[in-house]
C-alpha positions as CSV (number, residue, x, y, z in Angstrom):
1,M,0.3,-0.1,0.3
2,S,2.0,2.9,-1.3
3,E,-0.3,5.9,-0.4
4,P,-0.3,6.8,3.3
5,V,-2.8,5.6,5.7
6,R,-4.0,8.4,7.8
7,I,-6.4,8.2,10.6
8,A,-9.8,9.6,10.1
9,K,-11.9,9.4,13.0
10,I,-11.9,7.3,16.4
11,R,-14.7,6.4,18.7
12,A,-15.5,5.2,22.1
13,I,-17.3,2.2,22.8
14,P,-18.7,1.5,25.9
15,L,-19.2,-2.3,27.2
16,Y,-21.6,-3.1,30.0
17,G,-22.0,-5.8,32.4
18,K,-21.6,-7.1,35.7
19,A,-19.7,-10.3,35.3
20,Y,-18.9,-11.0,39.0
21,V,-21.5,-11.1,41.7
22,D,-19.4,-9.4,44.9
23,W,-17.6,-7.1,42.5
24,P,-18.4,-3.5,44.0
25,S,-20.3,-1.2,41.6
26,R,-19.3,1.9,43.3
27,F,-20.3,4.3,40.6
28,S,-24.0,2.6,39.2
29,D,-25.9,-0.6,39.6
30,V,-23.9,-1.2,36.1
31,E,-20.2,-1.6,35.7
32,Q,-19.0,0.7,32.8
33,T,-15.3,0.4,33.2
34,R,-14.2,-1.2,30.0
35,T,-14.5,1.0,26.8
36,L,-13.2,-0.4,23.4
37,V,-11.7,2.5,21.1
38,E,-12.2,2.2,17.3
39,V,-9.9,3.9,14.7
40,V,-10.6,4.2,11.4
41,T,-8.4,5.4,8.6
42,D,-9.3,7.5,5.7
43,N,-9.1,4.2,3.2
44,G,-11.8,2.1,5.4
45,I,-9.4,-0.1,7.7
46,A,-10.9,-0.1,10.9
47,S,-9.6,-1.4,14.0
48,L,-9.9,-1.7,18.0
49,G,-8.0,-0.5,21.2
50,S,-9.3,-1.4,24.4
51,V,-9.0,1.0,27.4
52,Y,-10.1,-0.1,31.3
53,T,-11.6,3.5,31.8
54,S,-15.3,4.6,31.7
55,A,-16.7,6.0,28.5
56,P,-17.4,9.5,29.4
57,L,-13.9,9.6,30.5
58,V,-12.5,8.5,27.1
59,E,-15.0,10.4,24.9
60,A,-13.5,13.6,26.6
61,A,-10.1,12.6,25.9
62,L,-11.0,11.8,22.5
63,H,-12.2,14.8,22.0
64,L,-9.6,16.8,23.8
65,L,-6.9,14.5,21.5
66,E,-9.2,14.7,17.9
67,P,-7.4,17.9,16.5
68,L,-4.0,16.0,17.3
69,Y,-4.8,12.8,15.6
70,T,-6.8,13.4,13.0
71,G,-4.5,13.0,9.8
72,L,-1.9,11.7,11.5
73,S,-0.5,8.4,10.0
74,A,-2.1,5.2,11.1
75,I,0.7,3.1,10.4
76,D,3.7,4.6,12.8
77,P,2.1,4.2,16.0
78,A,4.8,4.8,18.3
79,A,5.8,8.0,16.4
80,T,2.1,9.1,16.4
81,C,1.1,8.4,20.1
82,E,4.4,10.2,20.9
83,V,2.8,13.1,19.3
84,L,-0.1,12.7,21.6
85,H,1.7,12.5,24.9
86,Q,4.3,15.3,23.9
87,N,1.2,17.8,23.0
88,T,-1.0,16.5,26.2
89,F,1.8,17.2,29.1
90,W,-0.6,20.1,30.8
91,Q,-3.8,18.0,30.5
92,G,-2.6,14.3,30.3
93,R,0.4,12.6,31.6
94,G,-1.4,9.9,32.8
95,G,-5.4,9.3,33.8
96,A,-7.9,9.2,31.3
97,V,-6.1,11.1,28.5
98,T,-3.1,8.4,28.7
99,H,-5.5,5.6,29.0
100,A,-7.3,6.7,26.0
101,I,-4.2,7.1,24.1
102,S,-3.4,3.5,24.9
103,G,-6.5,2.2,22.8
104,I,-5.2,4.5,20.0
105,D,-1.8,3.1,20.3
106,M,-3.5,-0.6,20.1
107,A,-5.2,-0.2,17.2
108,L,-2.6,1.5,15.4
109,W,-0.3,-1.5,16.1
110,D,-3.1,-4.0,14.3
111,I,-3.6,-1.4,11.5
112,L,0.2,-1.4,10.6
113,G,0.0,-5.3,11.1
114,K,-2.8,-5.6,8.5
115,V,-1.1,-3.4,6.2
116,T,1.8,-5.0,6.2
117,G,0.6,-8.5,6.2
118,Q,2.7,-9.2,9.5
119,P,1.8,-10.0,13.1
120,I,2.2,-7.7,16.0
121,W,4.8,-9.5,17.8
122,R,7.2,-9.7,14.7
123,L,6.8,-5.9,14.3
124,L,7.9,-5.6,17.7
125,G,10.8,-7.5,16.9
126,G,10.2,-11.1,17.0
127,R,8.7,-14.1,19.1
128,Y,10.7,-15.8,21.9
129,R,7.9,-18.1,22.6
130,D,5.1,-19.5,20.1
131,R,2.5,-20.4,23.0
132,I,2.0,-18.4,26.3
133,K,0.9,-19.7,29.7
134,P,-2.6,-18.2,30.6
135,Y,-3.6,-17.9,34.6
136,A,-7.5,-18.0,35.2
137,S,-7.4,-15.1,37.1
138,M,-10.8,-15.0,40.0
139,L,-12.1,-13.1,42.6
140,M,-11.9,-14.9,46.1
141,E,-14.6,-16.4,47.9
142,E,-15.1,-18.1,51.1
143,P,-13.3,-21.7,50.5
144,A,-16.2,-23.9,49.4
145,K,-17.5,-21.5,46.6
146,L,-13.8,-20.7,45.3
147,T,-13.3,-24.6,45.1
148,D,-16.0,-25.0,42.6
149,K,-14.6,-22.1,40.6
150,L,-11.0,-23.3,40.5
151,Q,-12.2,-26.8,39.7
152,A,-14.3,-25.6,36.9
153,A,-11.6,-23.5,35.3
154,H,-9.1,-26.7,35.6
155,A,-11.6,-28.8,33.9
156,R,-11.5,-25.8,31.1
157,G,-7.7,-26.8,30.7
158,F,-6.2,-23.9,32.7
159,R,-3.2,-25.2,34.7
160,S,-2.4,-21.6,36.3
161,F,-4.7,-19.5,38.7
162,K,-4.6,-16.1,40.6
163,I,-7.3,-15.7,43.4
164,G,-7.7,-12.4,44.8
165,W,-9.5,-9.4,46.6
166,G,-12.6,-10.5,47.9
167,P,-12.5,-11.2,51.5
168,F,-8.3,-11.4,51.7
169,G,-6.8,-9.3,54.4
170,R,-10.2,-7.6,55.2
171,H,-11.2,-9.9,58.1
172,H,-8.7,-11.7,59.9
173,D,-5.5,-14.0,59.2
174,R,-7.6,-17.1,59.8
175,I,-10.0,-16.6,56.9
176,D,-6.8,-15.7,54.5
177,Q,-5.1,-18.9,55.2
178,E,-8.3,-20.9,55.0
179,I,-8.9,-19.4,51.5
180,V,-5.4,-20.3,50.3
181,R,-5.5,-23.9,52.0
182,A,-8.8,-24.5,50.1
183,A,-7.2,-23.1,46.3
184,R,-4.2,-25.0,46.6
185,E,-5.9,-28.3,47.3
186,A,-8.7,-27.7,44.8
187,I,-6.0,-27.4,41.9
188,G,-3.2,-29.8,43.4
189,P,0.5,-29.5,43.9
190,D,1.8,-29.4,40.4
191,C,-0.4,-26.2,38.7
192,E,0.8,-22.8,40.1
193,L,-1.2,-20.4,42.2
194,M,-0.7,-16.7,42.7
195,V,-2.5,-14.7,45.3
196,D,-3.7,-10.6,44.5
197,A,-4.2,-9.2,48.2
198,G,-5.6,-6.0,46.2
199,G,-4.0,-3.3,47.7
200,S,-5.0,-0.7,45.1
201,D,-9.0,-0.8,47.3
202,A,-10.0,1.9,48.6
203,Y,-8.9,2.7,52.3
204,W,-6.0,-0.4,52.1
205,P,-5.3,-1.0,55.9
206,H,-2.4,-2.9,56.0
207,N,1.5,-2.2,56.1
208,Y,4.9,-3.5,55.2
209,K,4.8,-5.9,58.3
210,W,1.4,-7.2,57.4
211,A,2.7,-8.3,54.0
212,L,5.9,-9.4,55.1
213,N,4.2,-12.0,57.7
214,K,1.7,-12.9,55.1
215,S,4.2,-13.4,52.3
216,R,5.7,-16.3,54.9
217,M,1.9,-18.1,55.2
218,L,1.7,-17.8,51.3
219,A,5.2,-19.3,51.2
220,D,4.0,-22.8,52.9
221,Y,1.2,-22.8,49.9
222,D,4.1,-22.7,47.2
223,V,2.3,-19.4,45.9
224,V,4.4,-18.2,42.9
225,W,3.9,-14.0,43.6
226,F,1.9,-11.9,45.9
227,E,0.5,-8.9,44.5
228,E,-0.4,-5.7,45.3
229,P,0.1,-6.3,49.4
230,L,0.7,-2.7,49.8
231,R,-0.9,0.6,48.4
232,P,0.0,1.3,45.2
233,D,2.0,4.5,45.9
234,D,4.3,2.8,48.9
235,L,7.5,2.7,47.2
236,E,10.0,2.2,50.0
237,G,7.4,-0.6,51.5
238,Y,7.4,-2.5,48.2
239,I,11.7,-2.2,48.1
240,E,11.6,-3.6,51.8
241,L,9.0,-6.3,51.0
242,T,10.6,-7.7,47.8
243,R,14.1,-7.5,49.6
244,H,12.7,-9.9,52.3
245,S,9.6,-11.8,51.3
246,P,10.4,-15.7,50.9
247,V,7.5,-14.9,47.9
248,R,7.8,-13.0,44.6
249,I,6.0,-9.5,44.8
250,S,4.1,-8.1,42.1
251,G,2.8,-4.9,41.3
252,C,2.8,-1.4,39.8
253,E,-1.0,-2.0,37.8
254,C,-2.0,1.5,38.3
255,L,1.0,3.4,37.0
256,T,0.8,5.1,33.8
257,R,3.3,6.3,31.7
258,R,6.8,4.8,31.0
259,Q,8.0,7.4,33.2
260,S,6.4,6.3,36.2
261,F,7.9,2.7,36.0
262,I,11.6,3.9,35.9
263,P,11.6,4.2,39.7
264,W,9.9,1.0,40.7
265,I,12.6,-0.9,38.0
266,E,15.8,1.0,39.2
267,R,15.1,0.3,42.6
268,R,14.0,-3.3,42.2
269,A,10.9,-2.5,43.6
270,V,9.2,-5.8,42.7
271,D,10.0,-9.2,41.6
272,Y,7.3,-9.2,38.7
273,I,6.4,-6.0,37.0
274,Q,2.6,-5.6,35.9
275,P,1.9,-2.7,33.3
276,D,-1.3,-2.5,32.1
277,V,-1.4,-2.1,28.2
278,T,-4.9,-0.2,28.5
279,K,-3.7,2.0,30.6
280,V,-0.1,2.9,30.2
281,G,-0.3,4.2,26.7
282,G,-0.6,0.9,24.7
283,L,1.9,-1.4,23.6
284,S,4.4,1.1,22.1
285,E,4.8,2.1,25.9
286,Q,4.4,-1.2,27.1
287,H,7.4,-3.1,25.2
288,R,9.5,-0.2,26.4
289,I,9.0,-0.9,30.2
290,G,9.2,-4.2,29.6
291,Q,12.9,-4.0,27.6
292,Y,14.2,-1.6,30.6
293,A,12.2,-4.2,33.2
294,D,14.4,-6.9,31.2
295,D,17.8,-4.8,31.4
296,H,17.2,-4.9,35.5
297,S,16.6,-8.8,35.8
298,I,12.7,-8.3,36.3
299,M,10.2,-10.5,35.2
300,V,6.8,-8.6,33.1
301,V,3.3,-10.0,34.2
302,P,0.6,-8.1,31.9
303,H,-2.0,-6.7,34.3
304,G,-5.2,-7.9,32.2
305,W,-8.2,-7.0,33.6
306,N,-9.5,-5.9,30.7
307,T,-11.1,-7.2,27.7
308,G,-10.3,-9.7,24.9
309,V,-8.9,-6.9,22.8
310,G,-6.5,-6.4,25.7
311,L,-5.6,-10.4,26.1
312,A,-4.8,-9.9,22.1
313,A,-2.6,-7.4,22.9
314,D,-0.9,-9.0,25.8
315,L,-0.6,-12.1,23.7
316,H,1.8,-10.1,21.3
317,L,3.5,-8.5,24.3
318,V,4.6,-11.6,25.6
319,A,5.5,-13.3,22.9
320,A,8.3,-10.4,21.8
321,A,9.3,-10.3,25.3
322,G,12.3,-12.3,26.4
323,N,11.3,-11.5,30.2
324,A,7.8,-12.5,30.4
325,K,5.7,-15.8,29.8
326,W,2.3,-15.2,31.3
327,V,-1.4,-13.4,30.7
328,E,-4.0,-12.9,32.8
329,F,-7.2,-14.4,31.5
330,L,-10.4,-13.4,33.2
331,T,-12.7,-16.4,33.9
332,P,-15.5,-16.8,33.7
333,E,-15.6,-13.2,31.8
334,P,-17.9,-12.1,29.1
335,Y,-15.5,-8.9,28.4
336,M,-13.1,-11.9,27.5
337,D,-15.0,-14.3,25.8
338,D,-17.9,-12.8,23.7
339,V,-15.4,-10.0,22.2
340,F,-13.7,-13.3,19.8
341,A,-15.8,-14.5,17.0
342,D,-14.4,-18.1,17.7
343,P,-13.5,-19.2,21.1
344,I,-10.0,-19.2,22.6
345,N,-9.3,-23.0,23.3
346,L,-6.1,-24.0,25.4
347,D,-3.7,-26.7,24.6
348,E,-3.7,-30.0,26.0
349,D,-0.9,-28.6,28.7
350,G,-3.2,-25.1,29.2
351,Y,-1.3,-22.9,26.9
352,L,-2.3,-20.2,24.4
353,R,-0.8,-20.3,20.7
354,V,0.3,-17.1,19.5
355,P,-1.3,-16.0,16.3
356,D,0.5,-15.7,13.4
357,G,-1.8,-13.8,11.3
358,P,-1.7,-9.9,10.4
359,G,-2.0,-7.7,13.5
360,Y,-3.9,-9.3,16.3
361,G,-4.5,-12.5,14.2
362,F,-8.1,-12.7,15.9
363,Q,-11.9,-11.8,14.4
364,W,-14.0,-9.9,16.7
365,S,-17.8,-11.2,16.9
366,V,-19.7,-8.1,15.6
367,D,-22.7,-9.4,17.5
368,G,-20.8,-10.2,20.6
369,I,-19.6,-6.7,20.9
370,A,-23.0,-5.7,20.0
371,R,-24.1,-7.2,23.2
372,L,-22.1,-5.9,25.7
373,S,-22.5,-2.1,24.0
374,K,-25.8,-2.2,24.1
375,G,-26.1,-2.1,20.5
376,I,-23.4,-0.5,19.0
377,R,-22.1,-2.4,15.6
378,L,-18.3,-2.2,14.4
379,T,-17.3,-0.2,11.7
380,D,-16.5,-2.6,8.3
381,S,-13.4,-3.0,7.4
382,I,-11.3,-3.6,4.1
383,L,-8.6,-5.5,5.9
């Protein structure tokens, strides 16, 4: 395609639902925290990004950015989105503006892949692995209910599991241990188990000493990593905890912009760093974060509490990273399952194959997205 490919228009597609009965709906009865961003080019190519932000905020950010992105190249994602970052220092530098740029960047990488006929992982520099282990990510519940959920996910092929939030750290140490013990017994000794305390919840009450003691308990159950045990801005606490915990420590899902990750990486505040492609600035920013983390011997585990579009991006990021091997897979979750035209199946070892097709390498379900968005139909694309 010799002619320039330029951005013609961008719109937000809000997704609605309440997948988890116990998930707190703080802002309305129906959860609306996941928003797709559709980019359409002047020659009729359309693609999607994903943003973990409510639609009114995404729409306002797109309105702010429209004079900047209209007419820019749709096949130079890093350069185009850097224009958006550089020109919004006074109204961006994180928050909803950076979140919206994340969705734009994701869509532009897919468009570049479609135009060149190449998968995103190749455009990022090449593939380190052709299949990736997803971990079934779910909220904690009382032991009997959690056991049923874990065993159902195991029956679907998952061999790696993360349990988080819910009652953990909110009541009594005994309850925390009962939950973790039940989880380990449910999945058996040969599966991976991770625990997410949810320290980015409102008014998180715990500090370094609580987290250190809890990590010692988790070590008894062979937990792979302990996620968000402290408040998201407690850099010094994370440094001490990572230094002394017998279990690996992970965090940083709340950070946006690559620059915010620098002190966490340079001071080795975590063992596993967890940028979210739908918030940090998209694939361009997350790939740079991952490479910098790799230079400091820190693993990257993409935070993926979002949609199937986010999962697609994460698969390419992990495939193209030497220091990553998992992707987060919410289950059961319509935001994840219903956006794909074809079901996502795990192989016999509990892995996902990395797509070889152009761009994301996936086809989206027009009807599924219409159901989730209260009737919005995707734009037909020439590629």
